[in-house]
N, C-alpha and C positions, 0 to 999 in steps of 0.2 A: 899747766896744760895736761899733765897726766891725770889730774883729778877730773878735768873737764871731759877727757876722752873716756874715762871710766864711767862717768855719769851717762854719757851718750850711749855707750855700749850697754849699760844696765837698762836704760830706758828702752832701747830697741828689743832687748830680751823680754822685758815685761810686755811690750807691745805684741811681740810674736806669740807669747804665751796666751794673752787675752784673745788674740786673733784666732788661734787654733783651738783654744780651750772652750770658748763660749759655744761655738757650733757643736762641738762634741758633747758638751753637757746638755745642750738643747736637744740633740738627737737621742741621747740616752733617756732624757726625761720624757720625750715624745714616745719612745718605745715602751717605757714603763707605763705611761698613761694608756696606750693602746692595749697593752697586755692586760691591765686591770679591767679595762672596759670589756675586753673579750671574755674574760673570766666571769664578770658580772652578767654578761648576756647569756653565757652558757648555763649559769646557775638559774637564770630566770626562765630559760626555755626547757630546762630539764623537766620531764613529766614525772609526777609523783608515782611511786610504785602502785600497781594495780593489785588489790587484794583479791585472792581467789573467792569465788562465790561460796556462800555457806550452804552446803548440800545437806539436807535433812532427809534421811531414809526412814520411812515408816513402814512397819510390817503389819499388814492387815490380818487380824486373827481369823483362823478358819471357823466357819459356822459350826455350832455344836451339832453332833449327829442326832438325827431325829429317830427316836425309837417309837415303833408302833406299839400302841397299847393293845393287849389282848381283849377280845370282845367280852364285855361283862354280861353275866347271866342275871336275869331278873330273879331277885330273891323273893320267894313266896313265904307268907307266914306259915308257921307250923300248924298242921291241923290238930284239932283237939283229940285227945286220946279216946279210943273206942274200945269198950269192953267186949271182948270176943270170948264166948264160952269155950272151954277146952273140950276137945273131942278125942275119943280114943281112936288111934290110927287103925285103919282096917287092914287086915292081912290079905294079900293077894298072891298066893303061891305061883300063879301063872305069869306074874309080871304085869307091868302097866301096859295098857292098850292105847296107842296114840289116837287121838280124835282130831280130825281135820276140822278147822273152823268153817262155818257155813259161808258160802259164796254170796256176796251181795248182788242183787239184781242190777247193779249199775253197769254190768258188762264185764268183758274180759279184763279190763284194767281198773275195775272198781275196788274200793276198800272192803275188806272182810271185817265186819264189826264183831268184836269180841263181846261175849255176854257181859252185861253190866248196866248200871243205871245211866251212864253218860252217853247220850245220843245227841249228835250235832244237829242243829237246825239248818245250818248252811254246810253242805258237803259236796263240793265239786269233785268229779272223778279226775284222777291223774292222767296226763297225756303219755302215750307210749313214745319214748325217745326214739328218734330216727337212727341214732347210732346203735341202739340195741336191736331195732327192727332190721337194719341192714345186715347185721351179722347173725340174725336168728336167735338172739338171747331172750330167755324167758326165766321166770322164777318168782319167788316170794320175797317180799321186803317187809320187815317188822320195824315199826317206828314207835317211839315213845315221846311224850310231850307233857307239859303242865297246862292246866286251865286256871286262869285267874278268877277272882270272885265276880268279875264282869262277864265271864264267858269267853275271853280271848285266849288264843293258843300262844304259849311262850315256850322257849327252850326246846325246840324240836330237835331230836337226835335219832340216828339210825341204830337199832339194836342188832339186827342181822340183815344181810342182803345177799341174794343169789348172784347178783352182778352189780358192780359199782356204777354202771351207767344208768341204773334206775333211781339212785339215791337223790339226785338233784330234783327230779320230777316229783318224788314223794315229799320232800321237804317243802317245795314250793306249794304243793297242794295242801299240806297240813296247815300252813300259815293262813290259808284262806278259810279254814273251818271256823264256825261260830257255834258256841254252845250256850244253852240257857244257864243263867247263873246258878252254880251248884248251891244247894240248900242243905243246911244241917241245923236242926233245932230252930227252924224258922229264920235263919240268917244266912246270908251269902258267905260262902267260904271258898278257898282255892282248893284245887285238886292236883295232886302230883302223880306222876307215873301212869298217865292214861296211855294205853297202847292201841294201835290199829295195825292190821295186817293187810298188805296190798299184794295181789297176785297179778302178774303180767304173763299173758299167754298169747301166742300168735295163732290166728285163725287159719284153718286149712293146713 
């Protein structure tokens, strides 16, 4: 009887263990399964890290400074050497007497032609600048220039000027001059250092 009662009591204990153990184990397994599913879902929905854009900074080089070239002067061929006979210097104890160049019939603003073989075939008179006229300026301007073998005027420059307001008018006028081609030994040559004097006077 004792063995029978022990078997019965042992069987009941095993029954209660299975009765309460199975639901607990099932609950734990379910929680583990849900936890793993949640972790897998979190990994799937996690966005990949966004890399910062690649910024490339370029520096634009500054343009090179533009340097203005000085005006080039027309180079003329050297004239052939001319044999000039030597002369004894004359003695003048009284000193030199200045001689005014003759006035051209072109008017008050016309050029004064210095003695010499170079005579222009085109010779417009210079205009009297208004800036000089308004302040009553007058005087003489001496200009020098070169003549090419074709008779064109190049490299005009001012040697002396009574007033700077006359210089532009004189240079513009000289550039309009036209000479016959200079001749030496039957061939056309260039001439350097041709000079003209311009006198500007107000009337009245």
